[in-house]
N, C-alpha and C positions, 0 to 999 in steps of 0.2 A: 368420516372426516373429509372435508373438501380438499381439493388439490391445492398445493401451496408451492410457491417459488422460494426455495431455501437458498439463502446466501451463505455459502459454506467457506469459512476461513481455512487456510492451510499454514503450516509453519513458514517462517521467514527464511529458513535455510535448512541445514541438516539437523535441526533440533529434534530431540525425541518427541514424538507426537503427544505422548501422555503428559509432557511438561507444559504444553501450551494450549491444548484443546481439551474441553470437558468430555466426559464419557458419553454425554447425551448426543453429541455430534455423531458419534459412531453409530448409535441406534438409528439416527436419521438417515445416514448414508446407506445403511443396509436396506432401507425401505424404498430407495429411489432407483428408478431404472433409466431415467433420462437426465443427461447432464449437458449444460452449456459451459464449455471450457475454453481457456486461452491456449492450452497446449494439451493435446490428448495423451501424448506419451507420459508427461510428468503427472497428469491426473491419474492415469492407470497405476503408476507407481505409488502415488499417494494413497489410493484406495486399497491397494494390496498391502501396504504397510499398516494401514488403519485396521484392516481385518482381512486376513488371508482367506477367509471362507467366502468372500464376495466373488461371485462368478463374473469376472470382468468382461468376458466375451459375450455375455447375455445383455450387456448394457448398450445404450445408444448415446453416442457423443456428437454434439454439434459444436464445431469450432468457431470461436469468436475472435476475429483479428481485424486488421485494418482494411481487409477486403470484404468484410461482411456488410451487407446492405441492410437498410431498415426493413425491407421486405423479407430478407432472410431471418432477421430477428423475430418478426411476427410469426414466421413459420416455425421457428424453434419452440415457440410457446404453445403450439397447437395441441400437444399431448394433454395439456391442462384442461382443454375443452372436453376431453374424454375421461377426466377424473384422475389423471396421473400427475403426481408431483414432479417437479424438476429441480435439480440442484445447479447452482452457478458457482464455478470454481475458477479462481484466477491463478497466476503463476506463484504468487507469494502473498501472504497476509490476507486482508479482508477484501472480498470482491466488491466492486463498485466504488472503492476509495482509490483515487488516482489510477483508475482501472476501467477498461472498456465495458465491464459488466454494468456500469451505470446506465448505458443505453438500453440494456435489457430491462432493467428495473423501471426505467421511465415508461417503456411501452406497457409493462405489466400494470403500472399505476393507471395509465390511460384506459386499460381494459378492466380496471377495478378488480384485479386478481389479488389473491391473498399472498402477501409477501412476509417471509420470516427470516430476519437476520440472526445468524447464530454467533455465539461468543467466540472470539479468537484474537490472535495478535495483530495489532496495527502498529507498524513502525512509527507512524506519525504521532499517535497518541502516546506510545511508550517513550519516545524521545522527548516529548513535551513534559511528561510526568517526571522524567529524570533530569531535566534541564535546570530546574529551579526558576523558570521564567513564568510570566503571567499565564495562568491556565484558564482565566475567565474571559480574556479578550485576546484571541489569536487568529491568525490567518495562514492557511496552507496555500502556497503559491505554485506548487507543482514544479515544472522545469522552467528555469530562467533562460533568457536568450543564449544561443550558442556563441555568437560572436562576442569577443571580449569587451569591445567598446559599448555595445548595447547592454551586455550583462552588468557592467559596472554602473551604467546609468540606472538600470533597474534596481541594483543593490542600494544605490544612494537614495532612491525613492522609498524603498522599503525601510531603510534606516530612518528616514524622516518620519515615517508612520510610527516607528517605535517611540519616538520622543513626543510627537504631536498627538497620538491617539492611545498611547500606553498599550500598544498591541504587539505581541510576540509574532515574529515572522518566521515561518518554516518553509523550506523548499528542498528539492532534491536535484541530483545531477546523475547523468549516466556515469557509472563507476569509473570508466577509463578517463573521464574528465575531472575527477575529484580534485586532483592536485592543482589543476588550472583554476578551478573554482576557488579553492582556498587562497591561491595566489592573488586573485582579483579581490576577494573579500578583504584580505590584509592590506591591499594597496589602497582601496577606496574608502573603507569605513574608519570612523573615528577611533582613536586609541582607547577611549573609555567605553566604547560599545562592547557588549558581551557577545561571544559566539559560543554556541554549543555544537560540538561535533559528535554525532551518535552513529557509530559504525557497527555492523554485524550484530544488530540487536537480537537478543535471545540466544546467540551462539556462544560457544566457549571462548571465542576471540572477541567478545563484545568489548567495545570501547566507547565510553560516554564521558565527555569532559566539557566543563564550562569554564571559560577564562575570558578575560578582557582581551581585546585585539592586541594591545601592547604586549601582553604576556605570550600570546600565540606567536607573535613576530620573533620572539627570542628562541623559540623552539617549534618549528613548523612540522606537524606530523606528516608522515608519508603514508597515505591511505591506499595508494595503488588502485586496485579494482574492487575494493570492498564496498558493498552497498551502504550508503550513508544518508542520514537526514541532517540538514544544517538548520540551525535556529539562531536568530538575532534578537537581542533585547537590550534594554538600557541597564 
């Protein structure tokens, strides 16, 4: 079998691995000796939780972060030239989705390498599934502008797309700014527009609710630092 670049999902939080990842992923992990990871410490913990028999110290880890150059990325893929498969693992969820792993995959595509995405949880897709919003026409916007004035302007533009294009709009925020995000959404969006807030997806504290803006204004949730996906639709 030729070498492959495996895109390996991980749980979104402290969820039991068996609840969110198929057993096939475990067999793939045991066969890989090279990993491109966002955080080596958490990856080591994930591997040990997946299968305690894995010899962590025998593995090679390449760290992918904001300081990683394109030259570094190409170097990370060199073991594949020698027939070794490589695993890409992000901090949470699916690698390459709202994640720097996409840069690795882009280079692998340019090199015509074999790429295998494995099944696992994506907070974006799970939130959309549970929102009741349009799942045939949607857009994930990533992070919106940090400054409130620019963010509200962007929110208004996204809201217009909901009505003009019949398109669900999904986006995220750094957890400690969740409350400010909700404040701006409730301030700028129409009372009739629907907002879905999906927090702690797959965890015991999971919270997924869809209400019209006018309803959210009556009782604003306190999300604190919980990871969230926000979605808007008509």
